[in-house]
N, C-alpha and C positions, 0 to 999 in steps of 0.2 A: 348483559352485553353478549352479542353473538360472537361465535368463534371467529368469523371473518373480520370483525372489527379489530382483532388482535394481530391480524396478518401484517407482515412487513413485505409488501409486494416487491418493490424495488426502490432502492434509494442509492444516491450517488454522492460522492464528495471527492475533494482534492485538498491536499495539505502540503505545507512546506516547513521543514525543520532543518536548520543549518548549524553546523558546528564551527569550531575555530579554524579549521583548515578547509581549503577549497573542495577537496574530495569528500568532506564530511557533510553531505547534503542528502536529504531524503525528500522526494516529492511524489508520494503515492497518489494514485487515482483509483478509486474503488467503486464497485457496484456490490450492494448487499441486498439479499432478499431470500424469500422462501425457496427451498430446494424443489418444491413441487410446483414452481412457477417459472417465469422466464429466466430468472437468474440460475435456477437449477439446470434448465435446458442449456443455457449458454455455458455453464461450468462443465457439464458433461461433454458438450461438443468440443470445447477447448481441450479437455483431457484426451479425447480421442482423435484430435487433429493436430498432432505435434508438428512443429515447423523447425527445421534446422536453424540454429542460432537463436531461437526464441522458445526453447523448451519450457513447457508448463509443468510446474511441480507444486505439490501441496506444501504448505508451511508445516514444518515438523520441529519438535523439540530436539529430536535426534532420530536416526533411522529407526523405524518401527513405532514411532510415537507421534502420530498426526494430531494436530490440535482441532478443536471444535469451537465455533463453527468451522466447517471445512473451508479452507482458505487456499485458493489456487493462485500462485504467483506467476505473473506473465512479465517477462523482461521487456522494458522499453528500448533497451540497447541490444543490438545484435551481438551475441556472445561468440567471440572468436578465439579465446585463449583459455587454456586449462587454469591458469592463475585467476583470471576474472571469474571463471566458473566456481573455483574453490572459495573465493570471497563471497560471491553472490549466494551460492548454495551452502555456505557455511555461516559466517557471521551474520549476513543480512537475513538469510532464511530463519535462523534462530531468533533474531531480533523481532522479526515479524510475528513469529509464533508466540513469543512471550508477550508482545504487544496485544495480540488478539486475546490471550488469556487475561491480561491486565484489564482489558475493556470489559470482559465478562465479570471479572472479580469486582470491578468498580460499579457494575450495574448499567454501564453504557449499553451493552448488549444483554437483554434479559437472559439470565441463566437457563430458564425453562425453554428458551428458544434455541439454545446452542446446538441441538441435534437437528433442528428444522431449517436453519439458515445456511446460506453459502455466501462466500465472499470471493469476488474476482479482484485481485490485487495487482494493479499495474505498477511494477517496481522499477525505480531508476537508481542504478549504482553508477556514479560518475566514472567514466573510463579513465579519468586522470589518476585513479587509484593505482593504475598499472605503471605510472611514471615513478612511483616510489619503489625503492628497492625492497625486496622481501625483508621483513623484520622492521621496516620503517612505517608500515601501516599501523595506525592506532586502532586495533580491533575492538577494544573496549569502547572508545569514543564512537566508532562506526556503529557498533551494536546499540549504544545509547540513543543515537540520533534516529536510527530506523525504528527502534522500539517506541520512542516518543512519537514519531510521525504516525505510527500505526494507531496508537491510542487517539491521537488528534484527529486523524481522518475518519476513524470509526465514530468518534464523538460528533463530528460535523455531520456525517451521514445520518446518524440516528436522531440528531436534533434538527435536521433539515436546515443546516447553516451553510451559507448565509441565507437569510430569509429574502424573499422578493422585495419586501419593504426596505430592508437595509441596502440591497443592491440598487434599487431605484434612487434612494436618498444619497448614496455615495458614488454613484456611477461616474460622476465628473471629477471626483477627488482621488480615485484610484487609477494609477497609470501602470500599464504593463512594463515590467522591468526592461525587457529586451527591446520593446518599442522605444522606451526612453533612450537606451544606449544607441539605437539606430538614429534617433533624432539628433543625438549629440555627435554623430559621426564615428562612433566607437565600434560599430560592426557593419 
């Protein structure tokens, strides 16, 4: 087997994990691939092209402890408050870091590729979290949802899920949630 056949050029995935409360929802979208390919180029470009309100940061266990594969978080929501930043760059960032390591430990991401891969992780933290008073946010539940979503989205990317066969077979039975709400006159 040639070395190139082991390459993970670029894969994508999206996942959804919801908790018991409305703000306990994670819906990551990722790109994963070799750092010496298009994903690495995109990751480096994003790190060097910071945008106010959409700061890109690496997933870390704590300051000075970055996880591997290198995982760059990009917020889908424009960050406007210190509290939102604290939750996103605290609980959610830690959950993503743990989820990445869980995926390596489970063999979803080959351990021998951990130094060679990069992940661009588009993260969504529901702004409704700010409607809860400090002390009312369930940080353990928020951590659990984002950690689970990280493993789920990485599994889908690495397994190339859903397959084109599944999509073609199920296209007419899967309805977009917000499209359905619109059709019902709810949005």
